[in-house]
TIKEMI-101190 format. One record per residue (C-alpha): chain; residue number from 0; x, y, z. Coordinates in nm, 3 decimals. Each point is the difference from the previous one (the first is absolute). Layout:
LUMMI c   k      xx      yy      zz
LUMMI A NUM       X       Y       Z
...
This chain:
LUMMI c   k      xx      yy      zz
LUMMI A   0  -2.007   2.626   0.395
LUMMI A   1   0.358  -0.175  -0.058
LUMMI A   2  -0.186  -0.344   0.118
LUMMI A   3  -0.250   0.042  -0.288
LUMMI A   4   0.287   0.074  -0.247
LUMMI A   5   0.194  -0.289   0.147
LUMMI A   6  -0.307  -0.238  -0.044
LUMMI A   7  -0.026   0.127  -0.362
LUMMI A   8   0.365  -0.109  -0.047
LUMMI A   9  -0.092  -0.332   0.101
LUMMI A  10  -0.288  -0.021  -0.240
LUMMI A  11   0.224   0.112  -0.301
LUMMI A  12   0.244  -0.288   0.110
LUMMI A  13  -0.255  -0.233  -0.001
LUMMI A  14  -0.134   0.098  -0.359
LUMMI A  15   0.354  -0.014  -0.136
LUMMI A  16   0.043  -0.358   0.115
LUMMI A  17  -0.337  -0.125  -0.125
LUMMI A  18  -0.032   0.143  -0.350
LUMMI A  19   0.209  -0.023  -0.308
LUMMI A  20   0.122   0.390   0.040
LUMMI A  21   0.219  -0.095   0.296
LUMMI A  22   0.293  -0.144  -0.245
LUMMI A  23  -0.025   0.324  -0.195
LUMMI A  24  -0.002   0.230   0.297
LUMMI A  25   0.285  -0.167   0.139
LUMMI A  26   0.199   0.018  -0.306
LUMMI A  27  -0.071   0.350  -0.010
LUMMI A  28   0.139   0.073   0.367
LUMMI A  29   0.307  -0.207  -0.102
LUMMI A  30   0.060   0.219  -0.262
LUMMI A  31  -0.024   0.313   0.239
LUMMI A  32   0.238  -0.199   0.231
LUMMI A  33   0.267  -0.055  -0.292
LUMMI A  34  -0.043   0.389  -0.088
LUMMI A  35   0.105   0.097   0.351
LUMMI A  36   0.289  -0.192   0.013
LUMMI A  37   0.240   0.302  -0.040
LUMMI A  38  -0.171   0.166   0.289
LUMMI A  39   0.039  -0.288   0.213
LUMMI A  40   0.347  -0.095  -0.061
LUMMI A  41   0.115   0.351   0.059
LUMMI A  42  -0.154   0.007   0.335
LUMMI A  43   0.275  -0.125   0.243
LUMMI A  44  -0.232  -0.049   0.299
LUMMI A  45  -0.238  -0.237  -0.185
LUMMI A  46  -0.016  -0.336   0.177
LUMMI A  47  -0.121  -0.168  -0.306
LUMMI A  48   0.208   0.087  -0.288
LUMMI A  49  -0.057  -0.346  -0.117
LUMMI A  50  -0.377   0.008   0.007
LUMMI A  51  -0.028   0.073  -0.357
LUMMI A  52   0.126  -0.349  -0.102
LUMMI A  53  -0.305  -0.174   0.207
LUMMI A  54  -0.233   0.151  -0.229
LUMMI A  55   0.138  -0.132  -0.326
LUMMI A  56   0.033  -0.368  -0.062
LUMMI A  57   0.347  -0.115   0.066
LUMMI A  58   0.154  -0.370  -0.055
LUMMI A  59   0.164  -0.103   0.333
LUMMI A  60   0.345  -0.084  -0.024
LUMMI A  61   0.085  -0.369   0.032
LUMMI A  62   0.326   0.096   0.157
LUMMI A  63  -0.072   0.031   0.392
LUMMI A  64   0.287  -0.143   0.147
LUMMI A  65   0.362   0.107   0.058
LUMMI A  66   0.130  -0.368   0.020
LUMMI A  67   0.246  -0.100  -0.248
LUMMI A  68  -0.154  -0.361   0.001
LUMMI A  69  -0.372   0.068   0.072
LUMMI A  70  -0.194  -0.331   0.125
LUMMI A  71  -0.226  -0.134  -0.273
LUMMI A  72  -0.360  -0.067   0.027
LUMMI A  73  -0.144  -0.253  -0.169
LUMMI A  74  -0.388   0.018   0.116
LUMMI A  75  -0.193   0.196   0.237
LUMMI A  76  -0.344   0.019   0.078
LUMMI A  77  -0.228   0.329   0.089
LUMMI A  78  -0.297   0.035   0.171
LUMMI A  79  -0.228   0.310  -0.080
LUMMI A  80   0.168  -0.006  -0.341
LUMMI A  81  -0.292   0.171  -0.158
LUMMI A  82   0.042   0.349   0.197
LUMMI A  83   0.246   0.270  -0.078
LUMMI A  84   0.308  -0.103   0.165
LUMMI A  85  -0.059  -0.376  -0.073
LUMMI A  86  -0.069   0.081  -0.369
LUMMI A  87   0.308   0.198  -0.037
LUMMI A  88   0.224  -0.270   0.177
LUMMI A  89  -0.144  -0.264  -0.210
LUMMI A  90   0.086   0.197  -0.348
LUMMI A  91   0.356   0.092   0.171
LUMMI A  92   0.087  -0.362   0.104
LUMMI A  93  -0.127  -0.177  -0.335
LUMMI A  94   0.228   0.238  -0.210
LUMMI A  95   0.278  -0.124   0.216
LUMMI A  96  -0.088  -0.359  -0.091
LUMMI A  97  -0.149  -0.113   0.330
LUMMI A  98  -0.274  -0.228   0.003
LUMMI A  99  -0.290   0.193   0.193
LUMMI A 100  -0.296  -0.173   0.158
LUMMI A 101  -0.282   0.185   0.096
LUMMI A 102  -0.226  -0.070   0.289
LUMMI A 103  -0.338   0.144  -0.014
LUMMI A 104  -0.368  -0.055   0.099
LUMMI A 105  -0.109   0.030  -0.345
LUMMI A 106   0.179  -0.133  -0.329
LUMMI A 107  -0.011   0.179  -0.310
LUMMI A 108  -0.115  -0.176  -0.303
LUMMI A 109   0.312   0.037  -0.189
LUMMI A 110   0.232  -0.106   0.293
LUMMI A 111   0.194  -0.305   0.032
LUMMI A 112   0.236   0.086   0.275
LUMMI A 113  -0.278   0.091   0.279
LUMMI A 114  -0.061  -0.196   0.304
LUMMI A 115  -0.341   0.053   0.173
LUMMI A 116  -0.049   0.036   0.347
LUMMI A 117  -0.278   0.091   0.254
LUMMI A 118   0.160   0.105   0.299
LUMMI A 119  -0.337   0.118   0.179
LUMMI A 120  -0.075  -0.356  -0.037
LUMMI A 121   0.364  -0.135   0.083
LUMMI A 122   0.020  -0.172  -0.349
LUMMI A 123   0.283  -0.037  -0.202
LUMMI A 124  -0.013  -0.315  -0.179
LUMMI A 125   0.293   0.060  -0.247
LUMMI A 126   0.265   0.116   0.250
LUMMI A 127   0.222  -0.308  -0.111
LUMMI A 128   0.064   0.204  -0.309
LUMMI A 129   0.213   0.208   0.240
LUMMI A 130   0.264  -0.268   0.023
LUMMI A 131   0.335   0.132  -0.085
LUMMI A 132  -0.078   0.375  -0.050
LUMMI A 133   0.288   0.216   0.101
LUMMI A 134  -0.219   0.265   0.156
LUMMI A 135  -0.346   0.088   0.092
LUMMI A 136  -0.110   0.363  -0.019
LUMMI A 137  -0.328   0.053   0.225
LUMMI A 138  -0.215   0.297  -0.105
LUMMI A 139  -0.338  -0.091   0.045
LUMMI A 140  -0.248   0.208   0.205
LUMMI A 141  -0.302   0.208   0.010
LUMMI A 142   0.063   0.382  -0.113
LUMMI A 143   0.009   0.225   0.299
LUMMI A 144  -0.066   0.300  -0.194
LUMMI A 145  -0.340  -0.114  -0.139
LUMMI A 146  -0.338   0.020   0.157
LUMMI A 147  -0.311  -0.173  -0.118
LUMMI A 148  -0.357   0.104  -0.106
LUMMI A 149  -0.098   0.323  -0.133
LUMMI A 150   0.291   0.207   0.189
LUMMI A 151   0.247  -0.275  -0.092
LUMMI A 152   0.209   0.285  -0.145
LUMMI A 153   0.062   0.131   0.325
LUMMI A 154   0.137  -0.303   0.129
LUMMI A 155  -0.159   0.009   0.335
LUMMI A 156   0.037  -0.286   0.199
LUMMI A 157  -0.299  -0.193   0.135
LUMMI A 158   0.030  -0.288   0.230
LUMMI A 159  -0.044  -0.254  -0.261
LUMMI A 160   0.250   0.182  -0.199
LUMMI A 161   0.266  -0.011   0.289
LUMMI A 162  -0.083  -0.365   0.036
LUMMI A 163   0.100  -0.068  -0.369
LUMMI A 164   0.305   0.210   0.033
LUMMI A 165   0.102  -0.222   0.294
LUMMI A 166  -0.110  -0.346  -0.123
LUMMI A 167   0.129   0.065  -0.341
LUMMI A 168   0.350   0.027   0.114
LUMMI A 169   0.004  -0.235   0.316
LUMMI A 170  -0.187  -0.299  -0.171
LUMMI A 171   0.191   0.015  -0.352
LUMMI A 172   0.336   0.046   0.215
LUMMI A 173  -0.103  -0.289   0.217
LUMMI A 174  -0.090  -0.233  -0.284
LUMMI A 175   0.330   0.072  -0.187
LUMMI A 176   0.197  -0.086   0.306
LUMMI A 177  -0.189  -0.306   0.050
LUMMI A 178   0.045  -0.110  -0.356
LUMMI A 179   0.374   0.080  -0.010
LUMMI A 180   0.038  -0.253   0.309
LUMMI A 181  -0.140  -0.262  -0.192
LUMMI A 182   0.254   0.040  -0.302
LUMMI A 183   0.303  -0.263  -0.035
LUMMI A 184   0.205   0.257  -0.133
LUMMI A 185  -0.106   0.347   0.146
LUMMI A 186   0.090   0.337  -0.142
LUMMI A 187   0.328   0.189   0.103
LUMMI A 188  -0.191   0.305   0.088
LUMMI A 189  -0.335   0.141   0.069
LUMMI A 190  -0.034   0.378  -0.059
LUMMI A 191  -0.345   0.082   0.172
LUMMI A 192  -0.198   0.329  -0.032
LUMMI A 193  -0.041   0.244   0.298
LUMMI A 194   0.009   0.371   0.023
LUMMI A 195   0.162   0.289   0.172
LUMMI A 196  -0.324   0.050   0.184
LUMMI A 197   0.156  -0.232   0.254
LUMMI A 198   0.167   0.306   0.149
LUMMI A 199  -0.322   0.173   0.077
LUMMI A 200  -0.167   0.328  -0.114
LUMMI A 201   0.048   0.250   0.273
LUMMI A 202   0.347   0.092   0.031
LUMMI A 203   0.101   0.248  -0.249
LUMMI A 204   0.360   0.053   0.139
LUMMI A 205   0.154  -0.330   0.040
LUMMI A 206   0.185  -0.141  -0.285
LUMMI A 207  -0.030  -0.395   0.003
LUMMI A 208   0.191  -0.271  -0.120
LUMMI A 209   0.020  -0.396   0.006
LUMMI A 210   0.148   0.042   0.376
LUMMI A 211  -0.328   0.159   0.118
LUMMI A 212  -0.132  -0.335   0.106
LUMMI A 213  -0.316   0.128   0.197
LUMMI A 214  -0.308   0.048  -0.239
LUMMI A 215  -0.203   0.314   0.031
LUMMI A 216  -0.372   0.047   0.070
LUMMI A 217  -0.285  -0.019  -0.213
LUMMI A 218  -0.171  -0.244  -0.218
LUMMI A 219   0.257  -0.047  -0.282
LUMMI A 220   0.296  -0.016   0.273
LUMMI A 221  -0.193  -0.307   0.163
LUMMI A 222  -0.057  -0.147  -0.316
LUMMI A 223   0.361   0.008  -0.115
LUMMI A 224   0.125  -0.133   0.303
LUMMI A 225  -0.255  -0.309  -0.022
LUMMI A 226   0.079  -0.027  -0.386
LUMMI A 227   0.397  -0.026   0.069
LUMMI A 228  -0.035  -0.231   0.285
LUMMI A 229  -0.209  -0.257  -0.247
LUMMI A 230   0.251   0.049  -0.259
LUMMI A 231   0.316  -0.035   0.236
LUMMI A 232  -0.131  -0.367   0.110
LUMMI A 233   0.188  -0.112  -0.357
LUMMI A 234   0.349   0.054   0.175
LUMMI A 235  -0.063  -0.301   0.218
LUMMI A 236  -0.046  -0.194  -0.334
LUMMI A 237   0.345   0.105  -0.081
LUMMI A 238  -0.126   0.265  -0.250
LUMMI A 239   0.158   0.344  -0.021
LUMMI A 240  -0.286   0.240   0.074
LUMMI A 241   0.008   0.358  -0.082
LUMMI A 242  -0.304   0.231   0.093
LUMMI A 243  -0.036   0.269  -0.278
LUMMI A 244  -0.104   0.348   0.169
LUMMI A 245  -0.129   0.152  -0.265
LUMMI A 246  -0.050   0.380  -0.012
LUMMI A 247  -0.266   0.146  -0.252
LUMMI A 248   0.109  -0.093  -0.348
LUMMI A 249   0.033   0.256  -0.274
LUMMI A 250  -0.129  -0.088  -0.318
LUMMI A 251  -0.179   0.166  -0.296
LUMMI A 252  -0.224  -0.320  -0.040
LUMMI A 253  -0.166  -0.014   0.360
LUMMI A 254   0.063   0.093   0.360
LUMMI A 255   0.019   0.345   0.177
LUMMI A 256   0.170   0.184  -0.323
LUMMI A 257  -0.254  -0.101  -0.242
LUMMI A 258  -0.276   0.099   0.215
LUMMI A 259   0.142   0.318   0.100
LUMMI A 260   0.080   0.101  -0.349
LUMMI A 261  -0.345   0.108  -0.120
LUMMI A 262  -0.044   0.201   0.341
LUMMI A 263   0.331   0.176  -0.024
LUMMI A 264  -0.020   0.069  -0.385
LUMMI A 265  -0.350   0.182   0.075
LUMMI A 266   0.179   0.213   0.234
LUMMI A 267  -0.191  -0.086   0.296
LUMMI A 268   0.252  -0.206   0.184
LUMMI A 269   0.115   0.123   0.362
LUMMI A 270   0.156  -0.176   0.303
LUMMI A 271  -0.183  -0.187   0.243
LUMMI A 272  -0.080   0.101   0.325
LUMMI A 273   0.317   0.176   0.171
LUMMI A 274   0.231  -0.147  -0.286
LUMMI A 275   0.256  -0.077   0.249
LUMMI A 276  -0.065  -0.371   0.013
LUMMI A 277   0.285  -0.236  -0.149
LUMMI A 278   0.009  -0.110  -0.363
LUMMI A 279   0.213  -0.319  -0.104
LUMMI A 280  -0.030  -0.103  -0.363
LUMMI A 281   0.162  -0.190  -0.279
LUMMI A 282  -0.010  -0.021  -0.369
LUMMI A 283  -0.102  -0.339  -0.131
LUMMI A 284   0.315  -0.047  -0.209
LUMMI A 285   0.187  -0.001   0.321
LUMMI A 286  -0.219  -0.241   0.187
LUMMI A 287   0.041  -0.256  -0.300
LUMMI A 288   0.375   0.067   0.005
LUMMI A 289   0.020  -0.030   0.368
LUMMI A 290  -0.201  -0.334   0.007
LUMMI A 291   0.246  -0.130  -0.283
LUMMI A 292   0.272   0.119   0.221
LUMMI A 293  -0.113  -0.199   0.319
LUMMI A 294  -0.016  -0.314  -0.210
LUMMI A 295   0.306   0.035  -0.220
LUMMI A 296   0.270   0.194   0.164
LUMMI A 297   0.245  -0.192   0.190
LUMMI A 298   0.024   0.241   0.296
LUMMI A 299  -0.365   0.004   0.039
LUMMI A 300  -0.031  -0.367   0.072
LUMMI A 301   0.078   0.082   0.369
LUMMI A 302  -0.311   0.246   0.005
LUMMI A 303  -0.281  -0.153   0.175
LUMMI A 304  -0.316   0.133   0.216
LUMMI A 305  -0.136   0.335  -0.058
LUMMI A 306   0.146   0.204  -0.299
LUMMI A 307  -0.119   0.366  -0.070
LUMMI A 308  -0.074   0.055  -0.386
LUMMI A 309  -0.034   0.384  -0.013
LUMMI A 310   0.212   0.294  -0.126
LUMMI A 311   0.254   0.096   0.243
LUMMI A 312  -0.120   0.346  -0.007
LUMMI A 313  -0.340   0.010   0.158
LUMMI A 314  -0.156   0.325   0.038
LUMMI A 315  -0.336   0.139   0.143
LUMMI A 316  -0.337   0.068  -0.147
LUMMI A 317   0.045   0.374  -0.051
LUMMI A 318   0.331  -0.059  -0.186
LUMMI A 319  -0.140  -0.298  -0.220
LUMMI A 320  -0.323   0.229  -0.092
LUMMI A 321   0.244   0.281  -0.088
LUMMI A 322   0.194  -0.206  -0.242
LUMMI A 323  -0.292  -0.131  -0.167
LUMMI A 324  -0.094   0.371  -0.051
LUMMI A 325   0.323   0.077  -0.134
LUMMI A 326   0.008  -0.268  -0.238
LUMMI A 327  -0.315   0.051  -0.128
LUMMI A 328   0.025   0.382  -0.008
LUMMI A 329  -0.339   0.009   0.196
LUMMI A 330  -0.078   0.203   0.292
LUMMI A 331  -0.052  -0.221   0.338
LUMMI A 332  -0.222   0.248   0.182
LUMMI A 333  -0.294  -0.222   0.142
LUMMI A 334   0.117  -0.164   0.300
LUMMI A 335  -0.230  -0.270   0.145
LUMMI A 336  -0.081   0.063   0.357
LUMMI A 337   0.058  -0.259   0.256
LUMMI A 338  -0.360   0.012   0.106
LUMMI A 339  -0.123  -0.036  -0.362
LUMMI A 340   0.242  -0.300  -0.081
LUMMI A 341  -0.125  -0.176   0.324
LUMMI A 342  -0.364   0.034  -0.088
LUMMI A 343   0.050  -0.088  -0.381
LUMMI A 344   0.233  -0.294   0.037
LUMMI A 345  -0.036  -0.130   0.356
LUMMI A 346   0.258  -0.230   0.150
LUMMI A 347   0.181  -0.066  -0.319
LUMMI A 348   0.044   0.383  -0.033
LUMMI A 349   0.139   0.027   0.353
LUMMI A 350   0.264  -0.263  -0.062
LUMMI A 351   0.106   0.057  -0.364
LUMMI A 352  -0.062   0.337  -0.089
LUMMI A 353   0.047   0.226   0.293
LUMMI A 354   0.224  -0.242   0.168
LUMMI A 355   0.337  -0.166  -0.124
LUMMI A 356   0.353  -0.072   0.096
LUMMI A 357   0.337   0.076  -0.106
LUMMI A 358   0.201  -0.317  -0.096
LUMMI A 359   0.343  -0.066  -0.116
LUMMI A 360   0.103  -0.336  -0.188
LUMMI A 361   0.315  -0.069   0.181
LUMMI A 362   0.009  -0.366  -0.086
LUMMI A 363   0.011   0.072  -0.367
LUMMI A 364   0.252   0.285   0.033
LUMMI A 365   0.254  -0.174   0.210
LUMMI A 366  -0.012  -0.296  -0.240
LUMMI A 367   0.088   0.208  -0.287
LUMMI A 368  -0.322   0.050  -0.161
LUMMI A 369  -0.007   0.330  -0.169
LUMMI A 370  -0.361   0.178  -0.088
LUMMI A 371  -0.068   0.115  -0.339
LUMMI A 372  -0.246   0.254   0.153
LUMMI A 373   0.153   0.119   0.322
LUMMI A 374  -0.096   0.362   0.005
């Protein structure tokens, strides 16, 4: 019975996402979130007092560094700029007066600052336009949480999907580093995406930070290890290289919160499996600020290698579920049994839904970065 209800929830999300009523439905739930503000603020045990802000558009502060004389950026390049984070970063840096060059497989008709590349074919004919950029932010990669075909909404990984997840990351990173090697004036820094999935998904007790050098088990952990190895080749070119191990990013526009909002708003949310699996998270405003910090703060210039971009207060799935219910003033009485999640979502569900990790951003906090949304 519970499995049937859960499949019905998935159908509801799918319909929210593909019809015009999605926006009006989301606005309704946002109003419910705002109305529950007083209740949430009064609960001292709530891990996500700041979660309300994520559901309302908020302009990211252009001040992310504590340096009295932050480093000046003139020009940067961003791959994957059409995605959620890439778009936020493009807007943020443009408003700071930075010249932003976008690198994409398709060029919008109204774009005058987008370079085209085809990583799967090893083609980047316009790479010379990167001469003199101060930094490259590499975000390109196939969405790991989406599937294909009629059951795309479930996000199941077929072998073909897994191949694209891997090749889109490794091919693009390899091509980018090779292109940088051909530049006469190379960027000072390369910020390349990775994920907290590096630490594996089976350990619910250990709290990891960047000193945890061994990758965990699973598809995503192995991918992250290969992905970072490709990016770190840029260090031999004299380019400071940072691997951004992102936690799930909270945003009202896309990502985990945007997908969970209809479920919990309808009162059919619940913990996944045992609920004990670790859950690291980060607000998109803090992601943008952290990247700006890594690029412009004087102390941060010594940071290289892996950097965890996540809240300093990880929780578990049960705590996250309870917080969502409190914020929306909705019950969370429909847990999803582990056997049902495995059957519906397959390997993706086992690693991303039933598994998880608790991670700390030790390098960022040690350098003086302060999270706006920490708990």
